[in-house]
N, C-alpha and C positions, 0 to 999 in steps of 0.2 A: 504493499500499500504506500501512496504517496502522502505526506503529511503537508497539506496544502496551508497549515496554519504557520508555517514557517517560510513563506515567501518574504525574504527580506527585502527591504527597499532603500536604495541610495539614491538620492535625488542630486540632480544636476545642480551646481551651485549657481547657474544663472541660465535662464532659458534662451535658447536661440531663435524663438518664434518670431520676434521683432526684426529678425534680418530676411525674413520671407516674405515675397511679394505673390500672396496668394491669388493674384489675377493672372500671374504668367508662371505657372509652375511646371518646370520640365519633369518628365516621367522618369522617376527613379534615380534622382540627382540630389535631392533634399530630403534628409532624414529627421525624425522626430528626436526629442530629447532622451529618451530612454529605450532600453532593450531588455528582454527577458532572457534569461538564461537558466539551464538545469543540466546536470551532469549525470551520466550513467555509468556507475561503478560498482564492481562487486554484485552484479545482478539486480541492482536497484538503482531508481532515479532519487537523485539527492541534491542538496546545494541549492535550492531554489531561490533565485534571486532577481531583482531589477536593479540595473546599474545605468550610469550616463553612457548614451551611444558614443562608441569610440572604438580605437583599435584595441586588439587583445593579443597577448602572447599565445604562440602556437608552437609545438614541436616541428622542426623541419622534417622529421622521420614520421608524421602521421600519414596513415595512409589515404586519407582524404585528399592529400596533394598528389600522391603517387599513383592512385589507383581509382581515384573518383568513387571512393565510398561515401557518397552525400545524395541527400534528397531534399526537396523543398516542395512547398505548397504556396498559393497565392490566392488572396481573398481580399474584399473590401469593406470598408465602414463607411457610412454616410450619416449625415446629420438630418434628423427631421424638422419640422416647422416648430417644435417645441424645445430644439436644442439637443435632443437625445440622441445617442450614438446606436445606430442601427448597423448589424453585420448580417451580410448575405450567405446563407446556408453554411456557417462554419463547421457543422458536425459533417456534412459532406466532405469538406476538406480533410477534416480528421480522419475520417473512415479511410479515404483514400490515400493519405500520408502512410497510414499503417499497411495498405496494400504495397505500397513502394518499399517500406521498411523490410517486410517480409521478403520481398524479392532481393533485396540488396544485402540481406543477412544482417540487419540491424534491428535492435529493438523496438518493439511497438511503444507507442506514446499512450498512455492511460488517459481516457476521455477528461477526467477531472484536471489533470496536468494540463493538457492543451487548452482546455476552455477557462481554467481560472487564470492560467497564464496570461492567455490573451486578454480576458476581462480586466486583470490588474492592471495590465500595461496600458490598454486603451482608456482606461478610467483616469489613471494619471496623466496619459497627454491628451485627454479628449479635446483640447483646445487646439490640437493640430489637424483636427478633421474639418476640411475646407467647406465652405456653404456656397461656393461660387458655382455656378451651372457647370456641369461636365466634368467636375473635380470629385475627388473621393480621398479617403485615406487608404493606401494600399499596404496590405499586411502581409508580411512574408515569413511564415514558420518554415525552420530547416533544421536538418540534422546532418552531423557529419563524424567521422571516426575521431577519436581523440588518442587512440594508442600512440606510443612511440617505439614503432617497429616496422621495418621495412620488409618483413616477410610477407609472402603472399597468402594470407588467410583472413576469416572473418575477424573482425576487431572486437575486443572487450569492453572498451570504453568509448563513450559518444558524449557529444555536446548536443543539446537541443536548444534552439533559439527562436525568438521572434523579434523582428525589427518592423518598423513602421516608417512610412513616408507619404507625405501630402502629394498626390499627382493630378496633373490634367489629362487630356486626352492622349492616348497611346499612338493612335495614327490622326494626324490633322486633315488629311484628304483620304478620298477613296484609293485603294491599293491596285498596283498592277502587279499581276503574278504570273509566273512561268510554270508550265509542268516539266518536272524533272523526271527524267527517263534514264540516268546514268548513276547518280549518286542515290545513296539510301539513308533514310533516317533510321530506320528500325526494320527488323526482319522477325519472321516467326520464330518463337522460341527465345528472343531476346529481351530488351527491356523497354521496348516501346511504350508499353501500357503503364510503366513507372514513370513517376516524375523525378528521375534521376539526373543529376548534373551532367553526366557524360553524354547523355542523350542530345544535349543542346550544343554541347561543345563541339561534336562532331558535325553538326548542321551548319556551323558558321561558314565554312569555306564554300560550299556550293551556293550558299545563299549570297556570300560575297560576290560570286561569279556573276549571279542573276542581277545584283544591284549594280555591278559595272555595265550591265547591258540594260539599264534603266528601268528595271523590275524593282518592286518593294520586297518581294518575298517569293516563295516557291510554292506549287502544289507537289506534294510528295506522293509518290506512287509505291505500290508494294516492292518490297526487296527481292522478291524472288524473279517476277517477270516483268516489272514496270509496266503493267497493263492496267493496273487498277488505282483508281484515286484513293488516298487516305487521309492525309491531312494537309493544311495550308499553313506554311510558316511554323509558328507555335501554338497554332490554333486547329480546332476542329472545323471542317468545311462543309457548308451546306449549299444547295441548289433548290431553286424553284423550278421544276420541269412540268409545263402545261399547268395543272392545277395541283401539283403534289409537291410537298417539301421532301426532299430525298437527301441522305446523308450516308456516308459509308457506315456499314455495320462494325460494330465494336469487335476487336480481338486482340491477341497480345502485342499487336504492333501498333495499337491505336490508344491514345490517352482517353480514358473514361471522363470527359470534360463536363464540369458541372454547369457550365454555361450552356453546352450542347444539350444536357439533359433538361435545363430549364426551358430551353427554346422548344425542344419537342414537346414536353409536357404542356406548354401554353398551347402549341399548335393543336394537340389534341383536345385540349379543354376547349377550343374554339370550333372544333368540328373540322379541322383541316385534314386533308388526307396526308399521312406520313408514310414514308418507306425508309427502312434501315437496311441497306443492301449493298451488294457490290456496285460500283459504278465504274465501267471502263472508260479508259481514255477515249477510246473510239466513240462511245455513246456520248460522251460530254462534248466532243468536238463537234459530232454531227448534230447534236442539239444547239451548240452555238451557231452553226452554220445556217440551220433552218429556223432559228427563232424560237425553239422550245424550250430554251433555257432562259427564264425570265429573270431571275435573280441569282446571284452568287454572293456568299458572304463567309467570313470567318467568324467563329464564335469562341470566346475565350474572356477571361476574367480581366486581363488587362484593357482590351479594347472593347468588351461585351459584343459589339455587332461592328465588323469591319467590312464594309462594302468593298466588293471586288469590281472595279472598273472594266478592266481587260483581263483576258488570259491569253498568254503566248504559247505557242507550240508549232515546234518545228520551222522557226522563223517567220511565223504569221501571227498577229495579235487579232483577237476576236473580242470586240467591244460588246458589252453587255448594255439593257436599256438604261436610261437615265435615272439617277438615283431617285430623284423627287418622283419618278412613276413608280416605283418598286413599293407596293402594298405591303407585302407579309414583313420583310426585313425592318421597314421604317415603323410598322405597327409594333412589333415584337421588341423592338428597341425602346420605344417610348413606354411600353408597358412594363418592362423590366426596370428601366429607370424610375419610374413613378413608384413602383413596388419598393425599390430598395430604398427610397426616400421616404416611405410611410403615407404616400400620397395616393394609392389606389388599393383596393381590396388585396389580402394575401390568402387567397384559396388554399394554398400548399403549405402555409406555415413555414415559409421560408426565411421569413426576416426575424433576426435575433437581436433583442434589445439588451445593450450591456447595462 
């Protein structure tokens, strides 16, 4: 058991909040005053603490640096009209983090440790939750190996942390993507379904090549044949084909996105036809050519809904209809945003009040 009565709190000497322009917040570059930490040693979680955000000592021999034994999550907090802190679906992130932990030979995080650590941290730094349109407080729980041993084996010691940062929009414009049919993000039997750090490190180079050619991100395809659509950049990808919302079916090479699940749940709630299935590159390109693909967008915590402006394939760019004419993706973005801020009904009990 974790003794949650012993979360020690060391407050920062002077808050940095006056240095922040909340009207112009870059994504992921400004951090709140404090961070939560807990250590896993001798088979149990201990030393729960909140300390001022800042650099920390780490052994140069930790396997997190050498072998990528690290996982993370991402979720957001919002401020309602009464100034209360609202977090969107934190228990879903906790559950998914433990799925990642098991795959990466790491200890699971007890629900009370995850939730109470997050609650205490947000309560202490609640003034950092922005109230400007399109902004939120990004919450990053993560865990990494804390062993001092460079042999290749599952570690015995770990550090769990939560940091937060006020953020604006992840993408300021609709995104241009290219279908990737050479490099692989994830393969069957691998760690693609886990939110493991190495998944993202390996994706940087092919994404960089696409960016050099004028695209923002990639549409990843399966690692075996590169014939089927899987994800887009760091997000799940969805299409409106004719009158149906279509997204790749989940497997061990696709992340079980919480925004993805939220979008599908709302679509079904509204009576919209939904299909979770294989989508071939040929089907997608044919649909773009003949106008059957009405909308395309990425779904993820950072961007919520990232409209896709065009999709490149084999040297040709296929433009989608104008953003303002897209009924479903605009509607679901508005509804999720209102729900997260406590401005519309929450039939799924997704919004958690700190």
